[in-house]
C-alpha positions in Angstrom: 44.6 -25.5 -1.4 45.0 -28.6 -2.3 45.3 -29.7 1.2 41.6 -30.9 1.9 41.8 -32.8 -1.2 45.2 -35.0 -0.6 43.5 -35.6 3.2 40.2 -37.0 1.8 42.1 -39.1 -0.4 44.6 -40.3 2.0 41.7 -41.1 4.8 40.2 -43.6 1.5 43.5 -45.3 1.2 43.9 -45.9 4.5 40.2 -47.5 4.7 41.3 -49.7 1.8 44.6 -50.8 3.2 43.0 -51.5 7.2 39.9 -53.2 6.6 39.5 -56.4 4.9 38.5 -56.9 1.4 35.1 -58.7 0.4 35.7 -61.1 -1.6 33.9 -60.7 -4.6 31.7 -63.9 -4.9 30.5 -63.3 -1.1 26.9 -63.2 -0.5 27.6 -59.5 0.8 28.9 -58.7 -2.7 26.4 -60.0 -4.8 23.6 -59.0 -2.5 25.4 -55.1 -3.7 25.1 -56.1 -7.1 21.6 -57.4 -6.8 20.8 -54.1 -5.2 21.4 -52.1 -8.1 19.2 -54.7 -10.3 15.7 -53.3 -10.0 14.0 -56.6 -10.8 16.4 -59.0 -8.6 15.9 -56.6 -5.4 12.4 -56.7 -5.7 12.8 -60.4 -5.2 15.4 -60.5 -3.0 13.1 -58.1 -1.1 10.1 -61.0 -1.5 12.5 -63.8 -0.3 13.8 -61.4 3.2 9.7 -61.2 4.0 9.5 -64.9 3.6 12.0 -65.8 5.3 10.4 -64.0 7.9 7.1 -65.6 7.7 8.6 -68.8 7.9 10.5 -67.9 11.7 7.3 -66.9 13.1 5.6 -69.6 11.4 2.7 -67.7 9.5 3.2 -68.5 6.1 0.4 -68.1 3.8 -0.5 -70.5 0.7 -0.5 -67.3 -1.3 2.5 -66.1 -0.2 4.2 -69.4 -0.1 3.4 -68.9 -4.2 5.0 -65.8 -4.1 7.9 -66.6 -2.6 8.4 -69.8 -5.3 8.3 -67.1 -7.7 10.7 -65.4 -6.3 13.1 -67.9 -5.7 12.7 -68.7 -9.4 12.9 -65.7 -10.7 16.6 -65.6 -8.6 17.8 -68.9 -9.6 20.3 -68.0 -12.4 21.4 -65.3 -10.1 24.6 -65.9 -8.0 23.3 -65.5 -5.3 22.4 -68.8 -5.4 25.4 -69.6 -5.4 26.9 -67.0 -2.7 28.8 -68.6 -0.1 30.2 -67.0 3.2 34.0 -67.0 4.5 34.5 -68.0 8.1 35.7 -65.2 10.2 35.5 -62.7 7.4 34.2 -59.0 8.3 30.6 -58.9 8.7 30.6 -62.8 8.6 27.1 -62.8 10.3 25.2 -60.6 7.4 27.1 -62.4 4.9 25.3 -65.7 6.3 21.6 -63.9 6.7 21.7 -63.5 3.1 22.4 -66.6 2.2 20.1 -68.9 4.8 17.6 -65.7 3.3 18.0 -67.6 -0.2 18.2 -70.4 0.7 15.3 -71.2 3.2 12.9 -68.2 2.9 10.5 -69.9 -0.2 11.0 -73.6 1.4 9.4 -74.5 4.4 10.8 -78.1 4.1 14.0 -77.0 3.2 16.6 -79.5 5.0 19.3 -77.4 5.6 21.7 -79.9 5.4 22.3 -80.2 1.6 24.8 -78.2 1.3 27.3 -75.5 3.1 26.9 -71.5 3.4 31.1 -71.9 3.8 33.9 -71.9 1.2 36.6 -74.3 1.4 39.6 -74.7 0.0 40.1 -77.2 -2.9 43.9 -77.7 -2.9 45.9 -79.2 -0.6 47.2 -76.9 1.8 51.5 -77.0 2.6 51.6 -79.6 5.3 55.0 -80.6 4.7 55.9 -77.9 7.2 59.4 -78.4 8.5 59.7 -77.7 12.0 64.0 -77.6 11.9 63.4 -75.1 9.0 61.1 -73.4 10.9 63.4 -72.3 13.4 66.2 -71.7 11.4 64.0 -69.0 10.5 64.3 -67.3 13.0 67.9 -68.0 14.1 70.7 -70.5 14.4 71.3 -72.5 17.5 73.1 -75.6 19.1 71.7 -78.1 18.1 69.7 -80.7 20.9 70.0 -84.4 21.2 66.9 -86.3 20.1 64.6 -86.6 22.5 63.5 -90.6 23.8 59.9 -89.8 22.5 58.6 -86.7 20.5 56.2 -85.0 21.4 54.8 -83.7 18.4 52.4 -81.5 20.3 54.8 -79.8 21.9 56.7 -79.0 18.7 53.7 -77.4 17.4 53.4 -75.0 20.1 57.1 -74.1 19.5 56.1 -73.7 16.0 53.3 -71.5 16.1 55.7 -69.0 18.3 58.1 -68.8 15.6 55.7 -67.1 14.0 54.5 -63.9 14.8 50.5 -63.6 14.1 50.3 -67.3 15.7 51.9 -66.2 18.8 49.5 -63.1 18.8 46.4 -64.9 18.2 47.7 -67.8 20.4 47.8 -65.7 23.6 45.1 -63.5 22.6 43.0 -66.4 23.5 45.1 -67.8 26.3 44.2 -64.5 28.2 40.8 -64.5 27.5 40.2 -68.1 28.7 42.4 -68.0 31.7 41.3 -64.7 33.2 39.1 -64.9 36.2 36.3 -62.0 35.2 34.5 -63.0 38.5 33.8 -65.9 41.6 31.6 -67.3 38.7 35.3 -67.9 36.8 36.1 -67.0 33.6 34.3 -65.0 30.6 33.2 -68.3 28.1 31.9 -66.0 25.6 35.1 -63.9 25.6 37.3 -67.0 25.4 34.9 -68.7 22.6 35.3 -65.4 20.6 39.1 -65.3 21.2 39.2 -69.2 20.0 37.4 -68.7 16.4 39.5 -65.7 15.7 42.5 -67.7 16.1 40.9 -70.7 14.0 39.6 -68.5 11.8 42.3 -66.7 11.0 45.4 -68.7 11.2 46.6 -70.5 8.0 46.2 -74.5 8.7 50.1 -75.5 8.7 49.8 -73.4 12.3 46.7 -74.3 13.5 46.3 -77.8 12.6 49.8 -79.7 14.1 48.5 -77.9 17.7 45.3 -79.1 17.7 46.2 -82.5 15.4 49.1 -83.4 16.8 49.5 -86.9 17.4 50.4 -88.7 20.5 52.3 -91.4 21.6 51.7 -91.2 25.7 49.6 -88.8 28.3 51.7 -86.2 28.4 51.7 -85.1 24.8 47.7 -85.9 24.9 47.4 -83.7 27.8 49.1 -81.0 26.3 46.6 -81.6 22.8 43.2 -81.6 24.6 44.4 -78.8 26.8 45.1 -76.6 23.7 41.4 -74.9 23.4 41.5 -74.3 27.5 38.9 -76.9 27.9 38.3 -75.0 31.9 36.3 -72.3 30.0 35.6 -72.8 26.5 34.9 -77.0 26.6 33.7 -77.6 29.8 30.5 -76.8 32.4 29.7 -77.8 35.9 26.6 -80.2 34.2 26.3 -81.5 30.5 23.6 -80.2 28.9 21.1 -82.2 27.2 22.7 -82.2 23.8 19.4 -81.5 21.9 19.3 -78.5 23.9 22.3 -77.1 22.9 21.6 -77.8 19.4 18.5 -75.9 19.8 20.3 -72.9 21.3 23.2 -73.3 18.3 20.3 -72.8 16.1 19.1 -69.2 17.3 22.5 -68.3 16.6 23.5 -67.5 13.0 26.9 -68.2 13.1 26.7 -71.0 15.1 23.6 -72.9 13.0 26.2 -72.5 10.0 29.2 -73.9 11.6 27.0 -76.8 12.3 25.7 -77.0 9.0 28.8 -76.7 8.2 30.3 -79.8 9.9 27.2 -81.7 8.9 27.6 -81.7 5.2 31.2 -81.8 4.9 31.9 -84.4 8.0 29.0 -86.7 6.7 30.0 -90.3 6.8 29.0 -92.8 4.3 29.9 -96.7 4.8 29.8 -96.1 0.5 32.7 -94.2 0.6 36.2 -95.9 0.3 37.2 -92.4 2.7 34.1 -93.2 5.2 33.5 -89.5 3.5 30.4 -88.8 1.9 32.2 -85.1 0.6 35.6 -87.2 0.1 36.8 -84.1 1.4 39.1 -84.9 4.6 40.4 -81.4 4.4 36.8 -80.0 3.7 35.8 -81.8 7.1 39.4 -80.9 9.2 38.3 -76.9 8.1 34.7 -77.4 9.7 35.6 -79.0 12.4 37.9 -76.3 13.6 34.9 -74.0 12.7 33.1 -75.6 15.3 35.6 -74.4 18.0 34.0 -71.5 20.1 30.4 -71.9 19.4 28.2 -73.6 21.8 28.8 -77.1 19.9 32.9 -76.5 20.8 34.2 -80.2 20.3 37.5 -81.4 22.1 39.0 -84.4 23.1 37.7 -86.3 26.0 41.0 -87.5 28.0 44.5 -87.7 27.5 44.3 -91.4 27.2 42.4 -91.4 23.5 42.1 -89.5 20.5 38.3 -89.3 21.1 36.2 -86.4 20.6 33.3 -84.8 21.5 30.9 -82.2 22.7 30.1 -81.5 26.1 26.5 -82.6 26.5 24.3 -85.7 27.3 21.8 -87.6 25.6 19.7 -88.2 29.2 16.2 -87.1 29.9 16.0 -86.9 26.1 12.5 -88.5 26.1 11.1 -89.8 22.3 14.0 -87.9 21.1 16.5 -89.9 22.0 17.3 -91.2 18.6 17.9 -87.6 17.2 19.8 -87.1 20.5 22.2 -90.4 19.5 22.5 -89.0 15.9 23.8 -85.5 17.2 26.6 -87.1 19.2 27.4 -89.9 17.6 28.8 -86.9 14.8 31.6 -86.9 16.6 32.0 -89.7 18.8 31.8 -92.7 15.8 32.0 -90.9 12.9 34.7 -92.5 10.7 34.5 -89.8 8.0 36.0 -87.5 11.1 38.1 -90.1 12.6 40.2 -90.9 9.4 40.4 -87.0 8.4 41.7 -86.4 11.9 44.1 -89.9 11.4 45.1 -88.9 7.3 46.2 -85.8 9.0 48.3 -86.9 11.8 50.1 -89.6 9.5 50.8 -86.3 6.9 54.5 -85.7 6.3 54.1 -83.0 8.8 54.8 -85.0 11.6 57.9 -87.2 9.8 61.1 -86.5 11.1 64.6 -87.9 9.6 66.8 -90.0 12.2 69.7 -88.1 11.9 68.1 -84.5 11.8 66.2 -82.3 14.4 65.4 -78.8 14.5 67.9 -76.8 16.1 66.1 -75.4 18.6 67.1 -72.0 20.4 65.7 -70.6 23.6 63.1 -68.5 21.2 61.4 -71.8 20.0 61.3 -73.1 23.4 58.6 -70.7 24.3 55.4 -73.2 24.9 52.2 -71.9 26.8 51.6 -73.6 30.6 47.7 -73.1 31.0 46.9 -72.9 34.8 44.3 -72.0 36.7 44.2 -72.1 40.3 40.6 -72.4 41.2 37.2 -71.1 40.1 37.8 -68.0 42.5 41.7 -68.0 41.9 42.5 -63.8 40.3 46.0 -65.5 38.7 46.0 -63.9 35.5 47.4 -66.3 32.7 50.7 -67.4 32.3 52.8 -67.8 29.2 56.3 -69.9 30.7 59.6 -70.4 29.5 60.6 -73.4 28.5 64.2 -73.1 29.2 66.8 -72.0 31.8 68.0 -69.0 30.3 67.0 -64.9 30.5 68.0 -62.7 27.8 71.8 -62.6 27.7 74.5 -60.3 26.0 73.9 -62.1 23.1 70.5 -61.7 22.5 69.2 -65.2 23.9 66.8 -65.3 26.7 67.8 -66.6 29.8 65.0 -67.0 32.7 64.9 -68.6 36.4 63.4 -72.1 36.4 60.1 -72.0 36.7 59.8 -68.1 35.8 56.9 -67.2 34.4 55.8 -63.9 32.3 52.2 -62.5 32.0 50.8 -60.2 28.9 54.1 -60.1 27.0 56.3 -62.9 25.5 60.3 -61.9 25.3 61.8 -62.7 21.8 65.3 -61.4 21.9 66.0 -60.9 18.4 62.9 -58.5 18.3 65.7 -56.0 19.0 69.0 -57.7 17.9 69.0 -57.2 14.4 68.2 -60.4 12.8 66.7 -60.7 9.3 64.2 -63.0 10.4 61.9 -60.9 12.2 58.8 -60.6 10.2 56.8 -57.4 9.7 53.5 -57.4 10.9 50.4 -57.1 8.4 49.4 -53.7 10.5 53.4 -52.2 10.6 52.8 -53.2 6.0 49.4 -51.1 5.8 51.0 -48.4 7.8 53.9 -47.9 5.3 51.9 -48.7 2.7 50.0 -45.3 3.5 53.2 -43.6 4.3 54.5 -44.8 0.5 50.9 -43.6 -1.0 50.7 -40.5 1.3 54.4 -39.2 -0.6 53.4 -39.8 -3.9 50.3 -37.8 -3.2 52.1 -35.1 -1.3 54.4 -35.0 -5.0 52.2 -34.5 -7.2 50.1 -32.3 -5.6 53.1 -29.9 -5.3 
């Protein structure tokens, strides 16, 4: 008789374990609390109507007064201080609540005064040692130090050691490289996959592959190819930057990411850091947040570390200054440049002269992005940077030039090593199973 009750409770537990937990201070959670308060709920619905009127350009003076009164009523409420998190569940809904509160009552509101996103204040774990990372997987024969260090290659190896990083990176590689028609890749799907990677991966994995310092063109080209620019960045012709900005503002997520970038990477000549907010990490978070949007930035060549967006200021008419100001936020922004240089010179890229990572064949997995042409039917390839295939002791072996599609071989996966990390999905399944056992015992 208790089975239906047990099943219902188990389903609820699975829902809690599998679904993302909304942060208590996010606009979604705060709006839910507001809906339980009649006064707050009434004022919030008034602001929703105000936001719709502002968007339609039909705000009347009397209605404007009502909007100001509703906004004044909510000033002491958490809604005025709520934020959203990049990549969170229902991110778009959260952002819509934020903009309802901050723009509905004031048509002249400067949206660049505050960012809708939260960012980490504490210093991230950037003292990542690639040698220590490699040892987490398996011990191997030490290799001789290379003539020149390729930090971007090392970063790719470190990503491949981590199960989640490898999976997210493989996902966006497939999305960005697989031709969907004679017109090329699915740009929308590619950019969405890129956002998932940069939104969900910890900074100690995503920053090194994007901001790795380079001393030669080979390293710099790998860095430039990180986001698969042939699909996510480049287009046959460059559009006007202001046109791209207008398209971005029509999309809630892109608009919010742009505001976040303009807020946290705002340059200042009066600041010793060249950043108005004095926060390099916040600027880097905001920059990576733009990747996967209409205004995706990237390195422009393999001969420098200059970044930009794929657009031009030609045919800007009397808005040339506005266009150049937007473009300069990427091409000549001292705050952004100093933030990237600050990270590139951090301890994550410093190695001892006497210690070199114990690189095994598992760590030598690296991505090789290639597309034969716009009409190619080739699938994305993930190539082994080694000359081995799996042997009798569980080490990968492959013939020169051998490639694998859709799957990355990890010989340690079945070797019994304790270095294999459990995926979040596996952890949730096990947790649900344990809770199920407890429930059954109580029921019995």
